[in-house]
PDB file with SEQRES, HELIX, SHEET and CRYST1 records, atoms N, CA, C and O in Angstrom:
SEQRES   1 A   78  UNK UNK UNK UNK UNK UNK UNK UNK UNK UNK UNK UNK UNK          
SEQRES   2 A   78  UNK UNK UNK UNK UNK UNK UNK UNK UNK UNK UNK UNK UNK          
SEQRES   3 A   78  UNK UNK UNK UNK UNK UNK UNK UNK UNK UNK UNK UNK UNK          
SEQRES   4 A   78  UNK UNK UNK UNK UNK UNK UNK UNK UNK UNK UNK UNK UNK          
SEQRES   5 A   78  UNK UNK UNK UNK UNK UNK UNK UNK UNK UNK UNK UNK UNK          
SEQRES   6 A   78  UNK UNK UNK UNK UNK UNK UNK UNK UNK UNK UNK UNK UNK          
HELIX    1 AA1 UNK A    4  UNK A   21  1                                  18    
HELIX    2 AA2 UNK A   26  UNK A   54  1                                  29    
HELIX    3 AA3 UNK A   56  UNK A   77  1                                  22    
CRYST1    1.000    1.000    1.000  90.00  90.00  90.00 P 1           1          
ATOM      1  N   UNK A   1     143.053  42.224  55.170  1.00  0.00           N  
ATOM      2  CA  UNK A   1     141.822  42.936  55.442  1.00  0.00           C  
ATOM      3  C   UNK A   1     141.967  44.367  54.941  1.00  0.00           C  
ATOM      4  O   UNK A   1     142.871  45.090  55.361  1.00  0.00           O  
ATOM      5  N   UNK A   2     141.086  44.767  54.054  1.00  0.00           N  
ATOM      6  CA  UNK A   2     141.173  46.095  53.478  1.00  0.00           C  
ATOM      7  C   UNK A   2     140.220  47.036  54.190  1.00  0.00           C  
ATOM      8  O   UNK A   2     139.174  46.631  54.696  1.00  0.00           O  
ATOM      9  N   UNK A   3     140.607  48.298  54.217  1.00  0.00           N  
ATOM     10  CA  UNK A   3     139.750  49.311  54.821  1.00  0.00           C  
ATOM     11  C   UNK A   3     138.681  49.714  53.816  1.00  0.00           C  
ATOM     12  O   UNK A   3     138.845  49.505  52.614  1.00  0.00           O  
ATOM     13  N   UNK A   4     137.596  50.285  54.302  1.00  0.00           N  
ATOM     14  CA  UNK A   4     136.540  50.724  53.378  1.00  0.00           C  
ATOM     15  C   UNK A   4     137.044  51.736  52.349  1.00  0.00           C  
ATOM     16  O   UNK A   4     136.571  51.758  51.213  1.00  0.00           O  
ATOM     17  N   UNK A   5     137.996  52.566  52.746  1.00  0.00           N  
ATOM     18  CA  UNK A   5     138.531  53.562  51.806  1.00  0.00           C  
ATOM     19  C   UNK A   5     139.233  52.866  50.654  1.00  0.00           C  
ATOM     20  O   UNK A   5     139.056  53.245  49.497  1.00  0.00           O  
ATOM     21  N   UNK A   6     140.044  51.831  50.968  1.00  0.00           N  
ATOM     22  CA  UNK A   6     140.741  51.106  49.906  1.00  0.00           C  
ATOM     23  C   UNK A   6     139.759  50.366  49.015  1.00  0.00           C  
ATOM     24  O   UNK A   6     139.938  50.320  47.797  1.00  0.00           O  
ATOM     25  N   UNK A   7     138.718  49.783  49.613  1.00  0.00           N  
ATOM     26  CA  UNK A   7     137.725  49.074  48.808  1.00  0.00           C  
ATOM     27  C   UNK A   7     137.017  50.033  47.869  1.00  0.00           C  
ATOM     28  O   UNK A   7     136.791  49.715  46.702  1.00  0.00           O  
ATOM     29  N   UNK A   8     136.664  51.218  48.382  1.00  0.00           N  
ATOM     30  CA  UNK A   8     136.008  52.211  47.537  1.00  0.00           C  
ATOM     31  C   UNK A   8     136.944  52.705  46.446  1.00  0.00           C  
ATOM     32  O   UNK A   8     136.521  52.915  45.309  1.00  0.00           O  
ATOM     33  N   UNK A   9     138.207  52.891  46.786  1.00  0.00           N  
ATOM     34  CA  UNK A   9     139.178  53.349  45.795  1.00  0.00           C  
ATOM     35  C   UNK A   9     139.345  52.316  44.697  1.00  0.00           C  
ATOM     36  O   UNK A   9     139.442  52.664  43.520  1.00  0.00           O  
ATOM     37  N   UNK A  10     139.378  51.035  45.081  1.00  0.00           N  
ATOM     38  CA  UNK A  10     139.498  49.983  44.072  1.00  0.00           C  
ATOM     39  C   UNK A  10     138.272  49.957  43.174  1.00  0.00           C  
ATOM     40  O   UNK A  10     138.385  49.728  41.970  1.00  0.00           O  
ATOM     41  N   UNK A  11     137.099  50.193  43.755  1.00  0.00           N  
ATOM     42  CA  UNK A  11     135.878  50.227  42.956  1.00  0.00           C  
ATOM     43  C   UNK A  11     135.922  51.391  41.965  1.00  0.00           C  
ATOM     44  O   UNK A  11     135.476  51.262  40.825  1.00  0.00           O  
ATOM     45  N   UNK A  12     136.452  52.509  42.402  1.00  0.00           N  
ATOM     46  CA  UNK A  12     136.557  53.678  41.519  1.00  0.00           C  
ATOM     47  C   UNK A  12     137.556  53.404  40.405  1.00  0.00           C  
ATOM     48  O   UNK A  12     137.323  53.776  39.255  1.00  0.00           O  
ATOM     49  N   UNK A  13     138.668  52.756  40.740  1.00  0.00           N  
ATOM     50  CA  UNK A  13     139.666  52.431  39.725  1.00  0.00           C  
ATOM     51  C   UNK A  13     139.076  51.460  38.704  1.00  0.00           C  
ATOM     52  O   UNK A  13     139.315  51.609  37.506  1.00  0.00           O  
ATOM     53  N   UNK A  14     138.309  50.469  39.159  1.00  0.00           N  
ATOM     54  CA  UNK A  14     137.669  49.540  38.232  1.00  0.00           C  
ATOM     55  C   UNK A  14     136.691  50.268  37.325  1.00  0.00           C  
ATOM     56  O   UNK A  14     136.604  49.975  36.133  1.00  0.00           O  
ATOM     57  N   UNK A  15     135.958  51.215  37.889  1.00  0.00           N  
ATOM     58  CA  UNK A  15     135.028  52.001  37.079  1.00  0.00           C  
ATOM     59  C   UNK A  15     135.783  52.830  36.050  1.00  0.00           C  
ATOM     60  O   UNK A  15     135.324  52.991  34.919  1.00  0.00           O  
ATOM     61  N   UNK A  16     136.943  53.356  36.442  1.00  0.00           N  
ATOM     62  CA  UNK A  16     137.756  54.125  35.502  1.00  0.00           C  
ATOM     63  C   UNK A  16     138.266  53.238  34.374  1.00  0.00           C  
ATOM     64  O   UNK A  16     138.306  53.656  33.217  1.00  0.00           O  
ATOM     65  N   UNK A  17     138.652  52.021  34.713  1.00  0.00           N  
ATOM     66  CA  UNK A  17     139.135  51.106  33.684  1.00  0.00           C  
ATOM     67  C   UNK A  17     138.012  50.748  32.713  1.00  0.00           C  
ATOM     68  O   UNK A  17     138.244  50.656  31.507  1.00  0.00           O  
ATOM     69  N   UNK A  18     136.801  50.545  33.227  1.00  0.00           N  
ATOM     70  CA  UNK A  18     135.662  50.265  32.357  1.00  0.00           C  
ATOM     71  C   UNK A  18     135.356  51.458  31.464  1.00  0.00           C  
ATOM     72  O   UNK A  18     135.062  51.309  30.278  1.00  0.00           O  
ATOM     73  N   UNK A  19     135.431  52.643  32.058  1.00  0.00           N  
ATOM     74  CA  UNK A  19     135.160  53.858  31.283  1.00  0.00           C  
ATOM     75  C   UNK A  19     136.203  54.038  30.193  1.00  0.00           C  
ATOM     76  O   UNK A  19     135.884  54.489  29.093  1.00  0.00           O  
ATOM     77  N   UNK A  20     137.447  53.687  30.492  1.00  0.00           N  
ATOM     78  CA  UNK A  20     138.512  53.841  29.507  1.00  0.00           C  
ATOM     79  C   UNK A  20     138.344  52.874  28.353  1.00  0.00           C  
ATOM     80  O   UNK A  20     138.776  53.159  27.236  1.00  0.00           O  
ATOM     81  N   UNK A  21     137.720  51.727  28.610  1.00  0.00           N  
ATOM     82  CA  UNK A  21     137.550  50.743  27.545  1.00  0.00           C  
ATOM     83  C   UNK A  21     136.484  51.175  26.530  1.00  0.00           C  
ATOM     84  O   UNK A  21     136.481  50.703  25.392  1.00  0.00           O  
ATOM     85  N   UNK A  22     135.591  52.059  26.937  1.00  0.00           N  
ATOM     86  CA  UNK A  22     134.588  52.580  26.012  1.00  0.00           C  
ATOM     87  C   UNK A  22     135.205  53.735  25.225  1.00  0.00           C  
ATOM     88  O   UNK A  22     135.818  54.630  25.806  1.00  0.00           O  
ATOM     89  N   UNK A  23     135.043  53.713  23.919  1.00  0.00           N  
ATOM     90  CA  UNK A  23     135.654  54.757  23.106  1.00  0.00           C  
ATOM     91  C   UNK A  23     134.827  56.033  23.070  1.00  0.00           C  
ATOM     92  O   UNK A  23     135.392  57.124  22.997  1.00  0.00           O  
ATOM     93  N   UNK A  24     133.518  55.927  23.119  1.00  0.00           N  
ATOM     94  CA  UNK A  24     132.670  57.116  23.052  1.00  0.00           C  
ATOM     95  C   UNK A  24     132.535  57.786  24.404  1.00  0.00           C  
ATOM     96  O   UNK A  24     132.010  57.182  25.339  1.00  0.00           O  
ATOM     97  N   UNK A  25     132.989  59.003  24.526  1.00  0.00           N  
ATOM     98  CA  UNK A  25     132.860  59.750  25.772  1.00  0.00           C  
ATOM     99  C   UNK A  25     133.751  59.242  26.882  1.00  0.00           C  
ATOM    100  O   UNK A  25     133.470  59.482  28.056  1.00  0.00           O  
ATOM    101  N   UNK A  26     134.810  58.550  26.540  1.00  0.00           N  
ATOM    102  CA  UNK A  26     135.684  57.950  27.552  1.00  0.00           C  
ATOM    103  C   UNK A  26     136.344  59.021  28.411  1.00  0.00           C  
ATOM    104  O   UNK A  26     136.470  58.858  29.625  1.00  0.00           O  
ATOM    105  N   UNK A  27     136.754  60.087  27.801  1.00  0.00           N  
ATOM    106  CA  UNK A  27     137.443  61.128  28.559  1.00  0.00           C  
ATOM    107  C   UNK A  27     136.534  61.708  29.635  1.00  0.00           C  
ATOM    108  O   UNK A  27     136.962  61.901  30.773  1.00  0.00           O  
ATOM    109  N   UNK A  28     135.295  61.983  29.285  1.00  0.00           N  
ATOM    110  CA  UNK A  28     134.349  62.542  30.249  1.00  0.00           C  
ATOM    111  C   UNK A  28     134.082  61.558  31.376  1.00  0.00           C  
ATOM    112  O   UNK A  28     133.994  61.952  32.539  1.00  0.00           O  
ATOM    113  N   UNK A  29     133.951  60.276  31.037  1.00  0.00           N  
ATOM    114  CA  UNK A  29     133.723  59.257  32.055  1.00  0.00           C  
ATOM    115  C   UNK A  29     134.906  59.159  33.010  1.00  0.00           C  
ATOM    116  O   UNK A  29     134.730  59.054  34.224  1.00  0.00           O  
ATOM    117  N   UNK A  30     136.090  59.193  32.462  1.00  0.00           N  
ATOM    118  CA  UNK A  30     137.296  59.109  33.291  1.00  0.00           C  
ATOM    119  C   UNK A  30     137.400  60.328  34.197  1.00  0.00           C  
ATOM    120  O   UNK A  30     137.737  60.208  35.374  1.00  0.00           O  
ATOM    121  N   UNK A  31     137.111  61.491  33.648  1.00  0.00           N  
ATOM    122  CA  UNK A  31     137.159  62.711  34.467  1.00  0.00           C  
ATOM    123  C   UNK A  31     136.144  62.646  35.606  1.00  0.00           C  
ATOM    124  O   UNK A  31     136.440  63.071  36.723  1.00  0.00           O  
ATOM    125  N   UNK A  32     134.955  62.119  35.334  1.00  0.00           N  
ATOM    126  CA  UNK A  32     133.944  61.974  36.380  1.00  0.00           C  
ATOM    127  C   UNK A  32     134.411  61.024  37.470  1.00  0.00           C  
ATOM    128  O   UNK A  32     134.238  61.299  38.657  1.00  0.00           O  
ATOM    129  N   UNK A  33     134.997  59.920  37.070  1.00  0.00           N  
ATOM    130  CA  UNK A  33     135.473  58.929  38.036  1.00  0.00           C  
ATOM    131  C   UNK A  33     136.613  59.509  38.864  1.00  0.00           C  
ATOM    132  O   UNK A  33     136.654  59.323  40.080  1.00  0.00           O  
ATOM    133  N   UNK A  34     137.527  60.200  38.222  1.00  0.00           N  
ATOM    134  CA  UNK A  34     138.644  60.795  38.954  1.00  0.00           C  
ATOM    135  C   UNK A  34     138.167  61.890  39.903  1.00  0.00           C  
ATOM    136  O   UNK A  34     138.707  62.035  41.000  1.00  0.00           O  
ATOM    137  N   UNK A  35     137.172  62.655  39.498  1.00  0.00           N  
ATOM    138  CA  UNK A  35     136.607  63.683  40.366  1.00  0.00           C  
ATOM    139  C   UNK A  35     135.971  63.031  41.598  1.00  0.00           C  
ATOM    140  O   UNK A  35     136.124  63.524  42.715  1.00  0.00           O  
ATOM    141  N   UNK A  36     135.267  61.934  41.390  1.00  0.00           N  
ATOM    142  CA  UNK A  36     134.655  61.208  42.508  1.00  0.00           C  
ATOM    143  C   UNK A  36     135.729  60.653  43.447  1.00  0.00           C  
ATOM    144  O   UNK A  36     135.584  60.720  44.668  1.00  0.00           O  
ATOM    145  N   UNK A  37     136.793  60.112  42.882  1.00  0.00           N  
ATOM    146  CA  UNK A  37     137.887  59.599  43.698  1.00  0.00           C  
ATOM    147  C   UNK A  37     138.522  60.717  44.514  1.00  0.00           C  
ATOM    148  O   UNK A  37     138.833  60.528  45.690  1.00  0.00           O  
ATOM    149  N   UNK A  38     138.716  61.872  43.902  1.00  0.00           N  
ATOM    150  CA  UNK A  38     139.296  63.005  44.606  1.00  0.00           C  
ATOM    151  C   UNK A  38     138.402  63.436  45.771  1.00  0.00           C  
ATOM    152  O   UNK A  38     138.899  63.747  46.853  1.00  0.00           O  
ATOM    153  N   UNK A  39     137.106  63.456  45.552  1.00  0.00           N  
ATOM    154  CA  UNK A  39     136.178  63.826  46.624  1.00  0.00           C  
ATOM    155  C   UNK A  39     136.239  62.824  47.776  1.00  0.00           C  
ATOM    156  O   UNK A  39     136.219  63.219  48.941  1.00  0.00           O  
ATOM    157  N   UNK A  40     136.311  61.540  47.460  1.00  0.00           N  
ATOM    158  CA  UNK A  40     136.386  60.514  48.503  1.00  0.00           C  
ATOM    159  C   UNK A  40     137.693  60.598  49.276  1.00  0.00           C  
ATOM    160  O   UNK A  40     137.709  60.419  50.493  1.00  0.00           O  
ATOM    161  N   UNK A  41     138.785  60.868  48.579  1.00  0.00           N  
ATOM    162  CA  UNK A  41     140.066  60.991  49.266  1.00  0.00           C  
ATOM    163  C   UNK A  41     140.111  62.234  50.144  1.00  0.00           C  
ATOM    164  O   UNK A  41     140.697  62.210  51.226  1.00  0.00           O  
ATOM    165  N   UNK A  42     139.493  63.325  49.684  1.00  0.00           N  
ATOM    166  CA  UNK A  42     139.416  64.524  50.506  1.00  0.00           C  
ATOM    167  C   UNK A  42     138.587  64.263  51.761  1.00  0.00           C  
ATOM    168  O   UNK A  42     138.930  64.738  52.844  1.00  0.00           O  
ATOM    169  N   UNK A  43     137.501  63.512  51.619  1.00  0.00           N  
ATOM    170  CA  UNK A  43     136.671  63.169  52.774  1.00  0.00           C  
ATOM    171  C   UNK A  43     137.455  62.299  53.755  1.00  0.00           C  
ATOM    172  O   UNK A  43     137.349  62.477  54.968  1.00  0.00           O  
ATOM    173  N   UNK A  44     138.242  61.357  53.230  1.00  0.00           N  
ATOM    174  CA  UNK A  44     139.059  60.503  54.093  1.00  0.00           C  
ATOM    175  C   UNK A  44     140.113  61.332  54.825  1.00  0.00           C  
ATOM    176  O   UNK A  44     140.381  61.094  56.002  1.00  0.00           O  
ATOM    177  N   UNK A  45     140.703  62.292  54.143  1.00  0.00           N  
ATOM    178  CA  UNK A  45     141.695  63.162  54.781  1.00  0.00           C  
ATOM    179  C   UNK A  45     141.043  64.010  55.870  1.00  0.00           C  
ATOM    180  O   UNK A  45     141.632  64.220  56.930  1.00  0.00           O  
ATOM    181  N   UNK A  46     139.839  64.492  55.615  1.00  0.00           N  
ATOM    182  CA  UNK A  46     139.117  65.260  56.630  1.00  0.00           C  
ATOM    183  C   UNK A  46     138.806  64.390  57.849  1.00  0.00           C  
ATOM    184  O   UNK A  46     138.937  64.842  58.987  1.00  0.00           O  
ATOM    185  N   UNK A  47     138.396  63.146  57.611  1.00  0.00           N  
ATOM    186  CA  UNK A  47     138.120  62.221  58.707  1.00  0.00           C  
ATOM    187  C   UNK A  47     139.379  61.955  59.529  1.00  0.00           C  
ATOM    188  O   UNK A  47     139.332  61.913  60.758  1.00  0.00           O  
ATOM    189  N   UNK A  48     140.495  61.778  58.842  1.00  0.00           N  
ATOM    190  CA  UNK A  48     141.762  61.544  59.545  1.00  0.00           C  
ATOM    191  C   UNK A  48     142.144  62.768  60.369  1.00  0.00           C  
ATOM    192  O   UNK A  48     142.613  62.636  61.500  1.00  0.00           O  
ATOM    193  N   UNK A  49     141.945  63.945  59.811  1.00  0.00           N  
ATOM    194  CA  UNK A  49     142.264  65.170  60.548  1.00  0.00           C  
ATOM    195  C   UNK A  49     141.387  65.293  61.795  1.00  0.00           C  
ATOM    196  O   UNK A  49     141.870  65.665  62.864  1.00  0.00           O  
ATOM    197  N   UNK A  50     140.106  64.982  61.655  1.00  0.00           N  
ATOM    198  CA  UNK A  50     139.203  65.034  62.808  1.00  0.00           C  
ATOM    199  C   UNK A  50     139.643  64.052  63.892  1.00  0.00           C  
ATOM    200  O   UNK A  50     139.569  64.358  65.082  1.00  0.00           O  
ATOM    201  N   UNK A  51     140.099  62.878  63.478  1.00  0.00           N  
ATOM    202  CA  UNK A  51     140.562  61.871  64.430  1.00  0.00           C  
ATOM    203  C   UNK A  51     141.804  62.352  65.172  1.00  0.00           C  
ATOM    204  O   UNK A  51     141.924  62.153  66.381  1.00  0.00           O  
ATOM    205  N   UNK A  52     142.721  62.980  64.457  1.00  0.00           N  
ATOM    206  CA  UNK A  52     143.944  63.490  65.082  1.00  0.00           C  
ATOM    207  C   UNK A  52     143.611  64.614  66.060  1.00  0.00           C  
ATOM    208  O   UNK A  52     144.191  64.686  67.144  1.00  0.00           O  
ATOM    209  N   UNK A  53     142.682  65.488  65.685  1.00  0.00           N  
ATOM    210  CA  UNK A  53     142.291  66.582  66.574  1.00  0.00           C  
ATOM    211  C   UNK A  53     141.610  66.028  67.826  1.00  0.00           C  
ATOM    212  O   UNK A  53     141.815  66.543  68.925  1.00  0.00           O  
ATOM    213  N   UNK A  54     140.807  64.986  67.661  1.00  0.00           N  
ATOM    214  CA  UNK A  54     140.091  64.410  68.796  1.00  0.00           C  
ATOM    215  C   UNK A  54     141.023  63.638  69.729  1.00  0.00           C  
ATOM    216  O   UNK A  54     140.796  63.607  70.939  1.00  0.00           O  
ATOM    217  N   UNK A  55     142.066  63.016  69.182  1.00  0.00           N  
ATOM    218  CA  UNK A  55     142.973  62.174  69.970  1.00  0.00           C  
ATOM    219  C   UNK A  55     144.425  62.477  69.614  1.00  0.00           C  
ATOM    220  O   UNK A  55     145.084  61.651  68.982  1.00  0.00           O  
ATOM    221  N   UNK A  56     144.939  63.646  70.006  1.00  0.00           N  
ATOM    222  CA  UNK A  56     146.293  64.030  69.573  1.00  0.00           C  
ATOM    223  C   UNK A  56     147.403  63.137  70.127  1.00  0.00           C  
ATOM    224  O   UNK A  56     148.330  62.787  69.397  1.00  0.00           O  
ATOM    225  N   UNK A  57     147.322  62.764  71.406  1.00  0.00           N  
ATOM    226  CA  UNK A  57     148.390  61.956  71.992  1.00  0.00           C  
ATOM    227  C   UNK A  57     148.412  60.549  71.399  1.00  0.00           C  
ATOM    228  O   UNK A  57     149.482  60.005  71.122  1.00  0.00           O  
ATOM    229  N   UNK A  58     147.248  59.969  71.207  1.00  0.00           N  
ATOM    230  CA  UNK A  58     147.185  58.648  70.593  1.00  0.00           C  
ATOM    231  C   UNK A  58     147.698  58.698  69.155  1.00  0.00           C  
ATOM    232  O   UNK A  58     148.330  57.750  68.688  1.00  0.00           O  
ATOM    233  N   UNK A  59     147.428  59.799  68.453  1.00  0.00           N  
ATOM    234  CA  UNK A  59     147.893  59.947  67.075  1.00  0.00           C  
ATOM    235  C   UNK A  59     149.415  60.031  67.010  1.00  0.00           C  
ATOM    236  O   UNK A  59     150.041  59.427  66.139  1.00  0.00           O  
ATOM    237  N   UNK A  60     150.006  60.786  67.940  1.00  0.00           N  
ATOM    238  CA  UNK A  60     151.467  60.897  67.983  1.00  0.00           C  
ATOM    239  C   UNK A  60     152.086  59.543  68.326  1.00  0.00           C  
ATOM    240  O   UNK A  60     153.083  59.143  67.725  1.00  0.00           O  
ATOM    241  N   UNK A  61     151.498  58.844  69.285  1.00  0.00           N  
ATOM    242  CA  UNK A  61     152.013  57.522  69.666  1.00  0.00           C  
ATOM    243  C   UNK A  61     151.913  56.548  68.498  1.00  0.00           C  
ATOM    244  O   UNK A  61     152.846  55.785  68.245  1.00  0.00           O  
ATOM    245  N   UNK A  62     150.796  56.569  67.789  1.00  0.00           N  
ATOM    246  CA  UNK A  62     150.622  55.674  66.641  1.00  0.00           C  
ATOM    247  C   UNK A  62     151.631  56.004  65.542  1.00  0.00           C  
ATOM    248  O   UNK A  62     152.194  55.098  64.928  1.00  0.00           O  
ATOM    249  N   UNK A  63     151.861  57.278  65.294  1.00  0.00           N  
ATOM    250  CA  UNK A  63     152.837  57.673  64.270  1.00  0.00           C  
ATOM    251  C   UNK A  63     154.243  57.237  64.670  1.00  0.00           C  
ATOM    252  O   UNK A  63     155.012  56.769  63.830  1.00  0.00           O  
ATOM    253  N   UNK A  64     154.582  57.389  65.954  1.00  0.00           N  
ATOM    254  CA  UNK A  64     155.888  56.964  66.430  1.00  0.00           C  
ATOM    255  C   UNK A  64     156.065  55.456  66.268  1.00  0.00           C  
ATOM    256  O   UNK A  64     157.098  55.000  65.779  1.00  0.00           O  
ATOM    257  N   UNK A  65     155.057  54.681  66.677  1.00  0.00           N  
ATOM    258  CA  UNK A  65     155.147  53.223  66.561  1.00  0.00           C  
ATOM    259  C   UNK A  65     155.227  52.780  65.104  1.00  0.00           C  
ATOM    260  O   UNK A  65     155.966  51.853  64.773  1.00  0.00           O  
ATOM    261  N   UNK A  66     154.480  53.430  64.250  1.00  0.00           N  
ATOM    262  CA  UNK A  66     154.541  53.094  62.825  1.00  0.00           C  
ATOM    263  C   UNK A  66     155.925  53.399  62.263  1.00  0.00           C  
ATOM    264  O   UNK A  66     156.469  52.614  61.486  1.00  0.00           O  
ATOM    265  N   UNK A  67     156.491  54.533  62.651  1.00  0.00           N  
ATOM    266  CA  UNK A  67     157.841  54.887  62.204  1.00  0.00           C  
ATOM    267  C   UNK A  67     158.878  53.895  62.706  1.00  0.00           C  
ATOM    268  O   UNK A  67     159.790  53.520  61.970  1.00  0.00           O  
ATOM    269  N   UNK A  68     158.741  53.468  63.961  1.00  0.00           N  
ATOM    270  CA  UNK A  68     159.671  52.479  64.520  1.00  0.00           C  
ATOM    271  C   UNK A  68     159.545  51.150  63.790  1.00  0.00           C  
ATOM    272  O   UNK A  68     160.546  50.483  63.531  1.00  0.00           O  
ATOM    273  N   UNK A  69     158.322  50.766  63.460  1.00  0.00           N  
ATOM    274  CA  UNK A  69     158.098  49.514  62.726  1.00  0.00           C  
ATOM    275  C   UNK A  69     158.724  49.574  61.337  1.00  0.00           C  
ATOM    276  O   UNK A  69     159.397  48.631  60.918  1.00  0.00           O  
ATOM    277  N   UNK A  70     158.510  50.659  60.633  1.00  0.00           N  
ATOM    278  CA  UNK A  70     159.082  50.808  59.293  1.00  0.00           C  
ATOM    279  C   UNK A  70     160.607  50.832  59.361  1.00  0.00           C  
ATOM    280  O   UNK A  70     161.276  50.217  58.531  1.00  0.00           O  
ATOM    281  N   UNK A  71     161.155  51.537  60.343  1.00  0.00           N  
ATOM    282  CA  UNK A  71     162.613  51.585  60.498  1.00  0.00           C  
ATOM    283  C   UNK A  71     163.163  50.193  60.784  1.00  0.00           C  
ATOM    284  O   UNK A  71     164.209  49.818  60.255  1.00  0.00           O  
ATOM    285  N   UNK A  72     162.472  49.437  61.608  1.00  0.00           N  
ATOM    286  CA  UNK A  72     162.901  48.074  61.907  1.00  0.00           C  
ATOM    287  C   UNK A  72     162.872  47.184  60.669  1.00  0.00           C  
ATOM    288  O   UNK A  72     163.784  46.387  60.449  1.00  0.00           O  
ATOM    289  N   UNK A  73     161.833  47.323  59.871  1.00  0.00           N  
ATOM    290  CA  UNK A  73     161.735  46.522  58.655  1.00  0.00           C  
ATOM    291  C   UNK A  73     162.814  46.903  57.645  1.00  0.00           C  
ATOM    292  O   UNK A  73     163.372  46.036  56.973  1.00  0.00           O  
ATOM    293  N   UNK A  74     163.103  48.183  57.538  1.00  0.00           N  
ATOM    294  CA  UNK A  74     164.139  48.637  56.601  1.00  0.00           C  
ATOM    295  C   UNK A  74     165.517  48.151  57.052  1.00  0.00           C  
ATOM    296  O   UNK A  74     166.326  47.719  56.231  1.00  0.00           O  
ATOM    297  N   UNK A  75     165.777  48.224  58.350  1.00  0.00           N  
ATOM    298  CA  UNK A  75     167.095  47.803  58.833  1.00  0.00           C  
ATOM    299  C   UNK A  75     167.295  46.299  58.681  1.00  0.00           C  
ATOM    300  O   UNK A  75     168.426  45.850  58.497  1.00  0.00           O  
ATOM    301  N   UNK A  76     166.225  45.514  58.754  1.00  0.00           N  
ATOM    302  CA  UNK A  76     166.337  44.061  58.557  1.00  0.00           C  
ATOM    303  C   UNK A  76     166.576  43.706  57.100  1.00  0.00           C  
ATOM    304  O   UNK A  76     167.204  42.693  56.793  1.00  0.00           O  
ATOM    305  N   UNK A  77     166.073  44.543  56.207  1.00  0.00           N  
ATOM    306  CA  UNK A  77     166.216  44.269  54.778  1.00  0.00           C  
ATOM    307  C   UNK A  77     167.652  44.467  54.296  1.00  0.00           C  
ATOM    308  O   UNK A  77     168.026  43.949  53.244  1.00  0.00           O  
ATOM    309  N   UNK A  78     168.439  45.191  55.035  1.00  0.00           N  
ATOM    310  CA  UNK A  78     169.804  45.477  54.611  1.00  0.00           C  
ATOM    311  C   UNK A  78     170.746  44.467  55.084  1.00  0.00           C  
ATOM    312  O   UNK A  78     171.943  44.563  54.811  1.00  0.00           O  
TER     313      UNK A  78                                                      
END                                                                             
């Protein structure tokens, strides 16, 4: 299950690939797509920051659990 941010990012990447396949004005098209992607990622970062400010303890707990999960997966791989 993908998040809306990932789906939008994939759509932007596909648009960039289409723009790159066109030879006329490809650079401008790619720059436009990358600028749009940057704006969407900045908006996602702002949303994440707002969520952390609204729920600081839950954010710390989630980060701790995610770190423990990653550490567990890394230790099993060895």
